[in-house]
Backbone as numpy.savetxt, mean C-alpha at the origin, in Angstrom:
# Nx Ny Nz CAx CAy CAz Cx Cy Cz
-41.69 -10.07 -37.02 -41.63 -9.37 -35.76 -42.00 -7.91 -35.98
-42.66 -7.41 -35.02 -43.12 -6.03 -35.16 -42.15 -5.07 -34.49
-42.31 -3.82 -34.82 -41.46 -2.80 -34.22 -41.72 -2.71 -32.72
-42.96 -3.02 -32.28 -43.29 -2.97 -30.86 -42.47 -4.00 -30.08
-42.30 -5.19 -30.62 -41.51 -6.24 -29.99 -40.05 -5.79 -29.85
-39.53 -5.20 -30.90 -38.16 -4.71 -30.87 -37.99 -3.59 -29.83
-38.95 -2.72 -29.72 -38.89 -1.62 -28.75 -38.91 -2.17 -27.32
-39.76 -3.13 -27.05 -39.84 -3.74 -25.72 -38.52 -4.44 -25.41
-37.99 -5.18 -26.38 -36.72 -5.88 -26.18 -35.60 -4.88 -25.89
-35.57 -3.77 -26.61 -34.53 -2.76 -26.41 -34.63 -2.15 -25.01
-35.84 -1.88 -24.56 -36.03 -1.31 -23.23 -35.58 -2.31 -22.16
-36.00 -3.57 -22.29 -35.63 -4.60 -21.32 -34.10 -4.82 -21.30
-33.49 -4.82 -22.46 -32.03 -4.99 -22.53 -31.32 -3.81 -21.87
-31.81 -2.61 -22.11 -31.23 -1.41 -21.51 -31.35 -1.44 -19.99
-32.50 -1.87 -19.50 -32.70 -1.98 -18.05 -31.75 -3.03 -17.47
-31.59 -4.16 -18.15 -30.69 -5.21 -17.67 -29.25 -4.71 -17.61
-28.83 -3.97 -18.62 -27.46 -3.42 -18.63 -27.29 -2.41 -17.49
-28.27 -1.56 -17.28 -28.20 -0.57 -16.20 -28.11 -1.26 -14.84
-28.88 -2.32 -14.65 -28.84 -3.07 -13.39 -27.47 -3.71 -13.21
-26.93 -4.29 -14.27 -25.60 -4.93 -14.19 -24.52 -3.91 -13.83
-24.59 -2.73 -14.41 -23.61 -1.68 -14.11 -23.75 -1.23 -12.66
-24.98 -1.01 -12.20 -25.21 -0.61 -10.81 -24.72 -1.69 -9.85
-24.98 -2.93 -10.15 -24.53 -4.05 -9.32 -22.99 -4.10 -9.27
-22.36 -3.86 -10.40 -20.90 -3.84 -10.44 -20.33 -2.74 -9.56
-20.93 -1.55 -9.59 -20.46 -0.47 -8.73 -20.65 -0.82 -7.26
-21.76 -1.51 -6.95 -21.99 -1.90 -5.56 -20.95 -2.92 -5.09
-20.57 -3.84 -5.96 -19.60 -4.87 -5.58 -18.17 -4.34 -5.52
-17.77 -3.60 -6.52 -16.38 -3.18 -6.65 -16.15 -1.76 -6.16
-17.13 -0.93 -6.27 -16.97 0.49 -5.95 -16.83 1.29 -7.23
-16.96 2.56 -7.08 -16.84 3.43 -8.25 -15.40 3.49 -8.71
-15.16 3.92 -9.94 -13.78 4.06 -10.40 -12.95 4.99 -9.52
-13.54 6.05 -9.00 -12.77 6.96 -8.15 -12.43 6.30 -6.81
-13.35 5.51 -6.27 -13.06 4.78 -5.03 -11.96 3.77 -5.25
-12.03 3.04 -6.35 -11.01 2.04 -6.66 -9.64 2.71 -6.87
-9.65 3.90 -7.46 -8.40 4.64 -7.66 -7.75 4.99 -6.33
-8.56 5.43 -5.36 -8.04 5.74 -4.03 -7.49 4.49 -3.35
-8.17 3.37 -3.52 -7.69 2.10 -2.95 -6.34 1.71 -3.56
-6.20 1.92 -4.86 -4.92 1.59 -5.52 -3.79 2.48 -4.99
-4.08 3.74 -4.71 -3.06 4.62 -4.12 -2.63 4.08 -2.76
-3.59 3.67 -1.94 -3.25 3.11 -0.63 -2.44 1.82 -0.77
-2.80 0.98 -1.73 -2.04 -0.25 -1.97 -0.60 0.08 -2.37
-0.43 1.10 -3.21 0.91 1.49 -3.64 1.71 2.05 -2.47
1.07 2.85 -1.62 1.75 3.38 -0.44 2.28 2.23 0.42
1.43 1.25 0.64 1.81 0.11 1.47 2.96 -0.67 0.83
2.90 -0.88 -0.47 3.99 -1.56 -1.18 5.29 -0.77 -1.07
5.20 0.55 -1.19 6.39 1.39 -1.07 7.02 1.26 0.32
6.19 1.32 1.36 6.70 1.22 2.73 7.30 -0.16 2.98
6.66 -1.20 2.47 7.19 -2.56 2.65 8.54 -2.71 1.95
8.68 -2.11 0.78 9.97 -2.16 0.07 11.06 -1.45 0.88
10.72 -0.33 1.48 11.68 0.39 2.32 12.11 -0.49 3.49
11.15 -1.14 4.14 11.46 -2.00 5.29 12.37 -3.15 4.85
12.06 -3.77 3.72 12.90 -4.88 3.24 14.34 -4.42 2.98
14.49 -3.27 2.34 15.84 -2.77 2.04 16.60 -2.41 3.31
15.94 -1.73 4.24 16.61 -1.37 5.49 17.03 -2.64 6.23
16.13 -3.60 6.27 16.44 -4.87 6.94 17.66 -5.53 6.30
17.70 -5.59 4.98 18.83 -6.20 4.27 20.13 -5.44 4.53
20.04 -4.13 4.72 21.25 -3.32 4.94 21.85 -3.52 6.32
21.01 -3.70 7.33 21.51 -3.62 8.70 21.51 -4.95 9.47
20.79 -5.95 8.99 20.73 -7.22 9.73 21.66 -8.22 9.06
22.49 -8.85 9.87 23.42 -9.86 9.40 22.65 -11.17 9.25
22.43 -11.60 8.02 21.64 -12.80 7.76 22.31 -14.05 8.32
23.64 -14.06 8.40 24.36 -15.23 8.91 24.29 -15.33 10.43
24.18 -14.21 11.08 24.16 -14.18 12.55 22.85 -13.61 13.07
21.79 -13.83 12.34 20.50 -13.25 12.70 20.04 -13.77 14.05
19.48 -12.97 14.89 19.26 -11.54 14.68 20.36 -10.69 15.30
21.24 -10.20 14.49 22.26 -9.26 14.96 22.49 -8.21 13.88
22.94 -7.06 14.31 23.15 -5.95 13.38 24.53 -6.02 12.75
24.59 -5.69 11.47 25.88 -5.58 10.80 26.24 -4.12 10.54
25.32 -3.24 10.85 25.57 -1.82 10.66 24.44 -1.00 11.24
24.63 0.32 11.31 23.58 1.18 11.86 22.43 1.39 10.87
21.31 1.79 11.40 20.17 2.14 10.54 20.54 3.36 9.70
20.05 3.41 8.46 20.27 4.62 7.65 19.64 5.83 8.35
20.29 6.97 8.22 19.78 8.18 8.86 18.59 8.79 8.11
18.56 8.60 6.77 17.50 9.20 5.95 17.02 8.19 4.91
15.88 8.49 4.32 15.39 7.65 3.22 16.29 7.78 1.99
16.90 8.93 1.81 17.81 9.11 0.68 18.99 8.14 0.80
19.44 7.90 2.02 20.51 6.94 2.25 20.04 5.52 1.91
18.78 5.23 2.20 18.22 3.92 1.83 18.25 3.76 0.31
17.85 4.80 -0.40 17.85 4.76 -1.86 19.26 4.52 -2.40
20.23 5.24 -1.85 21.62 5.12 -2.30 22.17 3.72 -2.10
21.79 3.07 -1.00 22.36 1.76 -0.66 21.47 0.59 -1.07
20.32 0.86 -1.67 19.39 -0.21 -2.04 20.05 -1.17 -3.02
19.80 -2.45 -2.83 20.42 -3.46 -3.69 19.43 -4.32 -4.44
18.21 -4.45 -3.93 17.27 -5.38 -4.58 16.04 -4.71 -5.18
15.67 -3.54 -4.69 14.45 -2.89 -5.17 14.68 -1.40 -5.38
13.92 -0.85 -6.30 13.93 0.60 -6.50 13.00 1.18 -5.43
13.53 2.07 -4.63 12.79 2.65 -3.52 12.10 3.93 -3.97
10.82 4.01 -3.66 10.05 5.23 -3.95 9.92 6.00 -2.64
10.25 7.27 -2.69 10.27 8.09 -1.49 9.03 8.95 -1.30
8.18 9.03 -2.35 7.06 9.96 -2.29 5.73 9.27 -2.50
4.72 9.85 -1.88 3.35 9.38 -2.01 2.93 9.42 -3.48
2.32 8.35 -4.00 1.98 8.32 -5.42 0.88 9.30 -5.83
0.07 9.71 -4.88 -1.03 10.63 -5.19 -0.64 12.08 -4.97
-0.04 12.38 -3.82 0.22 13.77 -3.45 1.64 14.22 -3.76
2.56 13.26 -3.88 3.96 13.60 -4.09 4.69 13.95 -2.80
3.98 13.95 -1.68 4.60 14.24 -0.39 5.58 13.12 -0.03
6.72 13.45 0.57 7.67 12.40 0.95 7.14 11.57 2.11
7.50 10.28 2.09 7.20 9.44 3.24 8.09 9.91 4.38
7.61 9.72 5.61 8.38 10.17 6.77 9.10 8.96 7.37
10.38 9.13 7.61 11.25 8.08 8.17 11.97 8.69 9.36
11.81 8.06 10.53 12.44 8.57 11.74 13.11 7.41 12.46
14.40 7.53 12.73 15.12 6.52 13.50 14.81 6.76 14.98
14.33 5.71 15.66 13.97 5.82 17.08 15.12 5.38 17.99
15.79 4.29 17.63 16.95 3.82 18.37 17.78 2.95 17.43
18.73 2.21 17.94 19.65 1.47 17.05 18.98 0.36 16.25
17.80 -0.12 16.67 17.13 -1.20 15.94 15.73 -0.84 15.46
15.24 0.33 15.78 13.85 0.68 15.51 13.74 1.99 14.74
12.85 1.98 13.76 12.54 3.20 13.03 11.04 3.26 12.77
10.61 4.41 12.33 9.19 4.65 12.10 9.01 5.13 10.66
8.00 4.58 9.99 7.63 5.01 8.64 6.21 5.53 8.69
5.99 6.72 8.14 4.66 7.33 8.20 4.22 7.80 6.82
2.91 7.74 6.60 2.29 8.31 5.42 0.83 8.55 5.73
0.13 9.14 4.79 -1.30 9.40 4.95 -2.08 8.51 4.00
-2.97 7.69 4.58 -3.81 6.78 3.81 -5.18 7.39 3.59
-5.79 7.02 2.48 -7.12 7.53 2.15 -8.22 6.73 2.81
-8.04 5.41 2.85 -9.08 4.53 3.36 -8.52 3.64 4.46
-9.40 3.08 5.25 -9.04 2.14 6.31 -8.65 0.81 5.68
-7.62 0.15 6.23 -7.29 -1.23 5.85 -7.47 -2.06 7.11
-8.37 -3.04 7.02 -8.64 -3.92 8.15 -8.69 -5.34 7.62
-7.54 -5.85 7.22 -7.44 -7.16 6.61 -7.13 -8.23 7.65
-7.59 -9.43 7.40 -7.25 -10.56 8.27 -5.86 -11.10 7.92
-5.34 -10.69 6.80 -4.04 -11.15 6.32 -3.00 -10.07 6.59
-1.91 -10.44 7.21 -0.82 -9.51 7.51 -1.33 -8.29 8.27
-1.88 -8.56 9.45 -2.56 -7.52 10.23 -1.63 -6.39 10.67
-0.33 -6.64 10.71 0.60 -5.56 11.08 0.40 -4.35 10.18
0.10 -4.59 8.91 0.01 -3.51 7.93 -1.37 -2.87 7.86
-2.30 -3.25 8.75 -3.60 -2.57 8.81 -3.38 -1.13 9.28
-4.25 -0.24 8.86 -4.10 1.17 9.20 -5.44 1.88 9.13
-5.58 2.99 9.83 -6.78 3.82 9.70 -6.65 4.75 8.49
-7.73 5.43 8.17 -7.64 6.50 7.19 -6.92 7.67 7.87
-6.15 8.41 7.10 -5.41 9.53 7.67 -3.96 9.16 7.90
-3.25 10.01 8.61 -1.83 9.78 8.84 -1.63 8.62 9.81
-0.74 7.72 9.43 -0.45 6.57 10.28 1.04 6.25 10.19
1.62 5.84 11.33 3.03 5.47 11.38 3.16 4.01 11.77
4.07 3.32 11.10 4.41 1.94 11.44 5.76 1.97 12.15
5.83 1.33 13.30 7.09 1.23 14.04 7.71 -0.12 13.71
8.92 -0.09 13.19 9.59 -1.29 12.69 10.84 -1.56 13.53
10.94 -2.78 14.04 12.16 -3.25 14.70 12.84 -4.18 13.71
14.03 -3.82 13.23 14.69 -4.61 12.19 15.07 -6.01 12.67
15.18 -6.20 13.98 15.48 -7.54 14.49 14.24 -8.41 14.59
13.07 -7.81 14.44 11.80 -8.53 14.44 10.88 -7.88 13.40
11.23 -8.01 12.10 10.47 -7.29 11.07 9.08 -7.89 10.87
8.16 -7.08 10.37 6.81 -7.57 10.07 6.81 -8.41 8.80
5.76 -9.18 8.57 5.66 -9.91 7.29 5.44 -8.92 6.15
5.84 -9.32 4.95 5.81 -8.39 3.81 4.78 -8.76 2.76
3.74 -9.44 3.07 2.73 -9.80 2.06 1.40 -9.24 2.42
């Protein structure tokens, strides 16, 4: 084999690798885009964990749907009374606290800022726009958690 054959093979292999890398970025997105998506996924998981804990604290499972106690006044109170999950109170990217507001005896609001839009066919309640978004939760009719 001649050096010319090896040079052509090296060029063709390099082009194939470059095409494969470009195709991968087109399918999956860049590492920075994927990182932002992971932050949004973590935010959603954090909010869902908060909803599960609040629901467990205030809804009487034996007499569902009925309340066994009032909604926690703050997220810190949710953390103190949590029994099944470790509750994260802050955005994983910015460190800003999630916003929790009690609306009435059965309803509260959870807010955070998302980087990207979520428009999934699965568990549509948790879809959100990019930017600040609030989820209104009724503990007597909680959203799905998947």
